[in-house]
N, C-alpha and C positions, 0 to 999 in steps of 0.2 A: 769268692766271694762265698762268705760264711751266713747260712740259714737261721732267720733271725725265731729266737727261738722265747723272747720273751719279752711285747713291747707293753710298759703302761704311761697312765697320764701321772707324769710325780710332778704337778701340780696348774693352775689354772694364776695366772696371777694381771694384776694393772696396778702393784709396787714392788718396789726394791726388797722389798720386807717377804717380802711371800713368794721370791723364787726360789727354787732351790739350793742346798749349797751345790757352791765352784768347783766340782769339788769331777770334773765328768766332760770331756770336749763337747760344743752342743754349735750345730752349725743348724741356722737361721731361714725361715723361708718369708720374704714375705713380697707384697704386690698388689693393685689392685683389689677390691671386691669385684666376684663373681671370677677371676683370670685365674680359675680351675686348680687354687693352691693345694687345697681337702682335696682334691680326688690325686696331684698328686702325691702328694703325702699320703694315703692310700694306699698309693698302689705301691709309690716305694718301700714302706714296711709291710704292706704284707696283706692285708687288710681292708676291707671291706666301708665300713664304718670307726674307723680309729676318730679319723678329722671327719667332721660332722658336713655333709652335702647340703647345699640350700638352694633352692633356685630365688630364697629374694639376695641380694647381695648386701653384705653388712655385716651376717653373721656371727661371725668371729671380730668380738668385741673384746679380747682377755689375749693373752700372753699366755701360750698354752705349750709345757713343759713335758714333752714324751721318753720313755729314758728306753735303750733299747741292749737286750740282750746286759745291762749293766752297765756296759760299757761307752755309752756314748747319749748322746739328748738329744733330738729334732724339736728346732724350738717352731710354732704356729704363732707370728706375729702379728697384731690387725691389721686384713683390710683396710685401706684405705680410697676416697674419691667416691663414694658413696654418695649423691645426691643429697639424697632421705631422713641426714642427722641434721643435728645442727651446729652451732657454727664452733660452742661450746664444745662440743664433743666430738668434732672432726680435732678439731686445736687440742681435747682432754687427749687425744689417740696419739696424735705425735709426740706429744711430748711422751705420754709411756715409749714410741719405738726409740724416740729420741736418746732416752736414761737407761736404754736398754741396749744399746748398739755404741752409747760411751760407759756404758760402767761394769762391763761383765767380763774377766778376764782370761774365761777360759771360753771366751768366742770365737772361734778359726773363720768361719764365715759366712758368707750373707748369701743368699741365692734369691737375689732378684725376676721372679714372670711378669713376664707379660708377655696381655695378648698377642700372636702371629699373626689375628686380621688389621687390630690396629697401631698408628703411628704410635708412638708413646705417648703417652702424655704432660705436663706440664708438675704431677706431680708424681709420674715418672723416674723424670729425669732429676728433680729434686731427692730422689730418693738413693737414686743409684750413684749424687755424689751422698749424700749424705754417706752410704753404705762407702764406697769409696775413702772418703775424710779418715773414717776410722778405721782404713787400711783393709780394711774387709772386702772388697769389690775382686772384680773377674771374671765371675762368673754370672750371668744371665741363662735361663730356659725361657724359651718357648713357646707358650702354649697352643693348646688345640691345636696342633700340626699337620691334625689329617683334615681340615676345613678349608686346606689349601692345597691345589696343583703344587705339583714340584718347582714348576717354575716360577708362580705369584710366590709359595714359599719363599727363593732366595731375593727374590724382588724384596721382600718381606724384613728378610735378613738383616738386609742391607740396607736399607729403612732405620730398620730398630736399632744396629751398630753407630749408624751417624747423630739420628738425634741424642744418643746417649752418650755421646764421645768414647765411645768402647774405643781402646788402644789394640794393638796389634794381636801383641798377644793374650788377650780376654777373650772367654770362650764363652761363646753364643749357642744354645743348643736346642734343639726347634725336636718337641716333646709331646705326644700323643698318652694322656692315659686311656682314653678311650682305647684306642687300634694298641697300646704297650708298647709303642715305636720311643729310637730313642732315648730311654734308660739305660743305656747299659754303660755311654757315656759321659751320662751325669754321675752315676754308681763311680767307675774308677775312681773322679775324678773325686770325690764326696772320699774316697779309699784313701787316694793320699793327702786330704786334707787333714784328715782326721786320723790319718797314723796310722789304720786301721784297717782288716778286712769289712768294706759296703755289704749292707745286705743283700743277699739272693733275695727278688723280688719272687711272687707266685700271682694266684689271681688274683686281681681286685678290683673293686668296687665299678661297677657302671658306669659306663659314662662321665664327661663331667662339669664339675660346676662353678 
């Protein structure tokens, strides 16, 4: 694994015209509000506050593109499922995400995040179906794995796999940004998908949001 030498926010977008050029491979991260997406990205990128964590759900309302070592991008998609926004805003987020999934030629994979403590919602199932429809499925991260015992975790992983109707070869990886566990397998998969060495993690921000 290579060392992260440079990570920069390349673009903040709500429409295609604001995307950076499609000249580098991208891996996007999707999930419900407050699932721990920002904490996971910070862990993987070896930064404490690259992606801002917040105790308030629904904070990420744009598509954020992070360029890593000038060789690939990590893309933070808006969190969905937060009840404290209007129906119009929810619809706008959905259109924003679907437009990205269906119109980005350099997108290699979409990683769906699901909270290991809860059964996937209808929106989680819909998101995974979207991801699979666009040929980007097969990789789900169960966040906050430190919150359950090993036996509880295994039961929850089986429930997530059934609820999302994951295929036998699809990867479901328990990860804890707080305890810094489970990231090795995820990084190995990202390395394979990107066709390059995956970034080496270091000290990440404390806690998951």
